[in-house]
N, C-alpha and C positions, 0 to 999 in steps of 0.2 A: 423735192428731188431725193432727199435723204430716205423718205419713206418708201418711194419707189424703188430705190436701190436695195433696201432691206427686203422688200417683197421679191425682188428679182433674185437675190441670194437665197432666200428661203425656197423659192420655187425651183431654182437650180439644184439646191441641195436635195430636195425631195425627189427630183427627177433623176438624180444620179447616184443615190446611195445604194441602190440594189434592194431586192425583195426582203431579204433577211433583216437588213437594217431598217428598212421601212416598217416591217412588222413590229420590230422592237419599239420604234417611235409610236406607232399606231397604238400598240398595247399600253404603253406608258401614259399616253394622254387620253385614253378612252374614258369617258364617252365623248370628250371634246374632239373636234375635227383638227387635223394637222394643219389645214390651211388657215386656221385661226391662231396658230402659234407663230411667234417671231422667230427669226433666224437664231437669235441669241438663245431663246428657250430650247430650240432643237439642238443646237451645238453644245449647250450646257449638259443636256441628258446624255448626248453621245460621248462627251469628254469623261463624264463619270463612269461610263461603261468601258470605254476604249482607251481613255487617257492613261498616261504613265502613272502607275501607282508607286508611291514612295513608301518604302518600308524602312522606317528610321533606324531600327535595330540592325538591319542588314547594311545600311549605309554606314553605321557606326563601326561595324565589323570590318568593312572595306577600308574605312578611314584608319583604324588601328593596324591594319595590315599593309599600309603603304610604306615602302622604303624607297629611298632615292637610289636609283642606279648610278653607278660610278660616273657614267658619261652624261647624266641628266643634269640640266641646270636647276639651281635652286628654285628659279621662278617657275619652271615646268613642274617640279615636284610640288610647290605649294599650290599651284593650280589644280593638280590632281587631288589634293586634300579637300578642296572646296566641294561641297555636295549638299545633300539634303539630310544632314545629321541633326538638325534642330538642337544645336547646343545652347542657343540663346546667349545669355550674358557670359557664359563660360567658353565661348568660341575662341577667343584669343589665347586663353590659357591652354585649351586643348590642342590648338594649332601649334603653339609653342612647344608643348610636350611632344607632340608627333614629329615636329621638325627635329628635335633633338634625338628621339628614339629612331627615327628613320633615316638619319644622315648616312648610315652605312660606312662610317669611317670612325672607328674607335678613338683614334687620336683626337679628331675634331670634337667628338663628343666630350672627351675629358677636358679639353681646353675650354670649351664653353661652360661646362659644369664649374670648373675652377674659377673661371672669370666672373660668372654671374651666380653668386651664392644665395641671392635673395630672390623672392618671388614678387618683385615689384611689377607695376603695370607696363613698364617699358622693357621688360625682359624679352618679350617676344620680338619686338623690333630690333633690339640690339643683337639678339641671338641669330636672327635672319641675316643681319648685316655681317655678322662674324662668319657665317657659313659662306656667304658670298665672297668675302674676303679670302677665306681659306681656299675656295675653289679657284679664284683668280690667281692666287699664289702658286697653286699646284700647276695650273696651266702655264704660267710664266716660267717656272722651273722646268717643266717638260720642254718648252720651246727652247730654252737656253741649252739644255742637254742635247736636244735634236740638232740645234744649230752647231754646237761644238763638236758633235760626232760627225757631222757633215763637212766640217772644215778641217784645214790642215794644221790646226793648232796643236802643238806639242810633238810634232813629227819632224 
């Protein structure tokens, strides 16, 4: 059954790709016949040609240019940082640094820098927690101000 399914997928792919893509596959595998190739072999070639290309340096430029918008949650900001930067073992340190650089709130940056003066391995986790705490505090203060402005207190 699995072999029949693979053949059906291969035949469907070859019948639907169009003349230009068919010629690319034909030229790539020449002198072998396309019907002798597996679906995986065909899609591997197509992914190399048409798949998303990752340019690590460009990804790192985008990473360094990320700044948290004032109304953006820390979680969404951190998701935006994730990408194809290939930082390897240095990922947590780079994420931590970008979190601090991109906070877009000088007061928060200063508090985190003062609070965490070392470069230990837990710095990123604690910094992220601090930013979340600061953001929650700001929202709480705004909610209280909005509530007191709408009420009749003091009048």
